[in-house]
C-alpha angles and dihedrals in degrees: 000000000000124000093252091053092052090049092050091048090051090049093052090048093051091048090049091049092050090052093049091050091051090051092050088050092055091043097060132070093196105105093207093053091042091055092046091053092047091051091049091050090052091050091050090049089051089051090050091053092049092048091049088052091053092047090052090049094049090047090053093045095041110040093184088072094061092078097047120100 
């Protein structure tokens, strides 16, 4: 598996995690748990942004990755 594939897989995982944490936040009435899940969602979204930045950088530096799916 190439580096770009691994990064894209990690990105998909981080995006999925953020979505799950948002769902957990909406599903609870406990304010402490709600706040924790919201913070975890924010952290996962930040990870997603960082991974996307890295993917963009790799694609710029390694043009052969631009044609991969």
